[in-house]
C-alpha positions in Angstrom: -7.7 -14.8 -9.9 -7.3 -11.9 -7.6 -7.1 -8.3 -8.9 -5.8 -5.2 -7.1 -6.3 -1.7 -8.4 -4.5 1.2 -6.8 -5.5 4.9 -6.9 -4.6 8.1 -5.3 -1.0 8.7 -6.5 0.3 12.0 -7.8 2.6 15.0 -7.3 2.8 16.6 -3.9 5.1 19.1 -2.2 7.4 18.1 0.6 5.5 18.1 3.9 2.2 17.4 2.1 -0.1 14.4 2.3 -1.6 11.8 0.0 -4.0 8.9 0.5 -3.6 5.8 -1.6 -6.4 3.3 -2.0 -6.4 -0.3 -3.3 -9.6 -2.1 -4.3 -9.4 -5.9 -4.2 -11.5 -8.4 -6.0 -11.4 -12.2 -6.6 -10.0 -12.9 -3.1 -11.4 -13.5 0.4 -10.4 -10.1 1.5 -11.2 -10.3 5.1 -8.7 -13.2 5.7 -5.9 -11.7 3.5 -2.9 -9.9 4.7 -2.8 -6.6 2.7 0.3 -4.5 2.2 1.8 -1.6 0.5 5.3 -1.8 -1.1 7.3 0.8 -3.1 10.1 0.9 -5.6 12.1 4.0 -6.0 14.2 4.6 -9.1 17.2 2.3 -9.1 16.1 0.6 -5.9 14.6 -2.7 -5.1 11.0 -3.0 -4.0 10.6 -2.6 -0.3 7.8 -3.1 2.2 6.1 0.1 3.4 3.4 -1.3 5.6 1.1 -4.3 5.9 -2.0 -5.1 7.9 -3.1 -8.6 8.9 -6.6 -10.0 8.8 -6.7 -9.4 12.6 -5.7 -5.7 12.1 -2.0 -5.9 13.2 -0.1 -3.2 11.5 3.6 -3.3 10.6 5.6 -0.3 9.2 9.0 0.2 7.7 11.2 2.3 10.1 11.4 5.1 7.4 7.6 5.7 7.5 6.7 5.1 11.1 4.8 8.0 12.6 4.1 9.4 9.1 2.1 6.7 7.3 -1.0 4.8 8.4 -2.4 1.7 6.8 -6.0 0.8 7.3 -8.5 -1.7 5.8 -12.2 -1.7 5.2 -13.4 -5.3 5.0 -16.9 -4.3 4.0 -15.6 -2.5 0.9 -12.6 -4.8 0.2 -10.2 -1.8 0.3 -6.9 -1.0 1.9 -5.7 2.5 2.3 -2.4 4.2 3.0 -2.5 7.6 4.5 0.8 9.4 3.9 1.6 12.5 5.8 4.8 14.7 6.1 5.9 13.4 2.8 9.6 13.6 1.9 11.5 13.6 -1.4 12.8 10.1 -0.5 9.2 8.8 -0.5 9.1 9.3 -4.3 8.4 5.8 -5.8 5.9 3.6 -7.5 3.6 2.2 -4.7 2.2 -1.3 -5.1 -0.7 -2.9 -3.3 -0.2 -6.6 -2.3 -2.5 -9.3 -1.1 -1.3 -12.5 0.5 -3.2 -15.5 1.8 -3.6 -19.2 2.0 -7.3 -19.9 1.3 -8.5 -21.5 -1.0 -4.8 -21.9 -2.0 -1.6 -19.9 -1.3 -1.7 -16.6 -3.2 0.4 -13.4 -3.6 -1.2 -10.8 -5.9 0.1 -7.4 -6.9 -1.5 -4.3 -8.3 -0.1 -2.4 -11.3 1.3 0.4 -9.1 0.7 4.1 -8.7 3.3 6.8 -8.9 4.0 9.1 -6.0 6.3 12.1 -6.6 7.3 14.4 -3.8 8.9 17.5 -5.2 8.7 21.3 -4.9 
């Protein structure tokens, strides 16, 4: 059973930066597609960014140029560097792991709150 533990959320002023981290266990990390999603109050959960096992990155249009996803296969971690934060980035951010080996899986972390406010 895979486990994902997020860290790094908090309160930041508009224009500021935060770095989220997700530590994974119980999965073959290096072949997993890792992603960050978020759910704002009253909204559905949406994709923020994901990175494939080969390192291909995909971003939501709303965060392109401001957020960067990265992975460290040696440490089984995936990070989300968030710069130029806006009030509309306020949400609970979730780490996600998807893969097919040894069987199809789709694991979620517990979420970490990011609040952008002055």
